N, C-alpha and C positions, 0 to 999 in steps of 0.2 A: 519169615525169618525165624530160625530155630533159637531156642534159649538153652544155653549150656548151664547145667547145674553141677555144683561141686559139693559133695556131702561133707559133713563134719569130719568123717574119717579120712576123706581125701585131703582136706586141709591139714589135718594132723600129720598124715604121712608126708605130704609135700613139704611141710615146715620142718619136719624132722631131718629131711635131707638137704634143707637150706635152699630149695629151688624157688621159694617164694620170698622169704625174708632175709635169709643169709645171716640171721642173728645167732650169736652164741648164747650160752646159758648165763643168767645173772646169778652170781654167787654173793649172798649177803655177807658183809664183813663186820660192819659196826654202825650203831645208831647212837647219836648224841642228842640229848633233849635239853633245850635251853630253859633256864629259870633265872631270869635277870642276869644273863651271862654276858660278859664283856666280849668274849670270843668263843667260837667253837672250833677246835683244832684237831685234825686227823694227822697223827705223826706215826710214820712207819715204825713198827716194833714196840710201840707204846700202847698199853691198854687194848691188846689184841687187834690193833690196826695193821692191815697189810697194805702197803703202797710201794711195791717194788716190782721186780721183773716176774713175779708170780703171774701177773696178767698184763697184757698189752693195752688194755682199755679199762678205765675205771669210770663209774657213774655215781655222782652225788645227787640225791633227790632231797629237796627241801620242801617241807609242808607246813603251812600255816605259820610262817615266820612273822611274829608280831613285834614291832619295835617299841622301845620305851618312848622315844621322841618321834613326833610326827610333823614337825615344822618344816619350813623351807630348807631344802638341801640336807635334811636329817635322816629321812627314812629309806635311803638307798641301802641295799644289801651288797656287800663287797667281799672279794676274796683275793688272796695272794698265795704264792708258793714259797717253799723254802728248800734250799740245797744242803742245809746243815742240821737236819733233824729238828727243825722248829726253833733253833736258837735265834734266828732272825727271819723275817719275812720281807722280801724285797727283790725278787727276781725280775729282770728286765722283761717287760711285756710290750708288744705291739698288737693293737686290736682295732676292731670296728664295731659299730653299734647302731641299731635302728629300732624303732617301735611303731606299733599301731595302737591308736587310742580311740575310745568311745565313751561318752559320758552317760550317766544314769538318766538324764533328762532327754536323751536322744536328740540333742541340739548341736552336737559337734563330733566330728570324726576326722582323723588324719593319719597319714602314713609318713613318717619323718626319719631321715638320717639324723643321728644325734651325735654330732662331732664332739660335743662337750663331754661325752662319756667315753670317747676313744682314748687310748694311750698310744704314745709313739716313743718307743725306747725309754719307757718310764718304769721306775721301781715302785710306783704308787700302787695302792690296792685298786683292783678293777671293779667298777660298778656292773652289776648284773641284774638290777631291777630299777624301777622308777621310785619316786618318793612315796613310800607307803605312809598312810595315816596311822595314828595310834588310837583311833576309836576302837571300842571293844570288838567290833566285827571285822576290822581291817587287817589284812595280812598279805604275805607273798608266798607263792608256791611255784616250783619249777625244777629244773635240773641243770647240772653242770657235767659235761662229758669231757674227760681228760684222756688224751691218747699217749700211750707209751711213755709214761713219765720217767721211767728208769733208764731211758736211752742216754748214752754218753757220746753219741755221734750227731744226732739230729736235734733241732728245736722241738719243743713239746707243744702240740696244738690243743686247743680247747674250744668247745662250743657250748653255749648256754641259751636256754629259753625259759622265760619266767612270765608269770602274770601277777600284776600288782593291783591291789585295791588302793588307788591313789588317794592322797589326803583330800583332794577336791572332788571325790566321788566319781572318778573315772576308772575304767578298766584299761590298763596299759599292758600290752603284750610285747615283751622286750626280747630282742635277739642280739646276742653278743658273741663274737668269735675272735680268736687271735692266737698268739703263740708266745711261750716263754722263750726268749732269744738267748738261750744258755744251753751249753752241751753237758752241763753237770746234771746228774739225776735229781729230779724233784722228789723229795721223800716226805713232804708234809704240805698240807693245804689248810689254810685258816680262813674262817668266815667271820664277819663282824658287820655292824651297822655303821653308817657314816657318822652318826652321833648317838651316844648313849648305848644302852644294853640291848641285847635280844631278849625281850621279856618272855617269850614263849615260842614254841615250835620245835620241830626236830629235823635233823639232817641225817640221812642214811648213806652209807658208802657200800657200793657193790663192785665186785670184779666181774669182767665179762670174759668168760672162759672160751 
């Protein structure tokens, strides 16, 4: 059996034409760094934030999000959208959620649908992580992918994947997806914890060209 080799130059050229990944360029827009922050908000037209029809796709990456509170039902990372430039956050969401978990002692694993994290035509904030602890080394990292938020015809879809250092020393890999069931343009996104402040960490916003 012959082995097919692809040089680095071949990968570069193929990627440039989109024949392998089909990905566009990531354009950095804004970075927000938490410091005992109640919320982190990205509002179109404010503080150099772009969240309009400039791009059809937007990507938020969150790194080392460390919560102030790490108790039961406190360490969830949440997000919501706004259609009025951040004056209020409460767009109707329908979503689904599941996770994979594994503990440090290698004594437990599971793959679970998590109906308690779903929203059904709700204006609540959406959970996109599990319960992170507030030990010094515990945090959440991941991304939120938002599709065509400026559309005034269609619902706006989102997909999120995150990993949480759980308060009980588990690794939780969370998958959440859904849509804003509103034909108004989404022009702001806000992140916060279920309880208390975001003590540390940063969130970056990119446009996908």
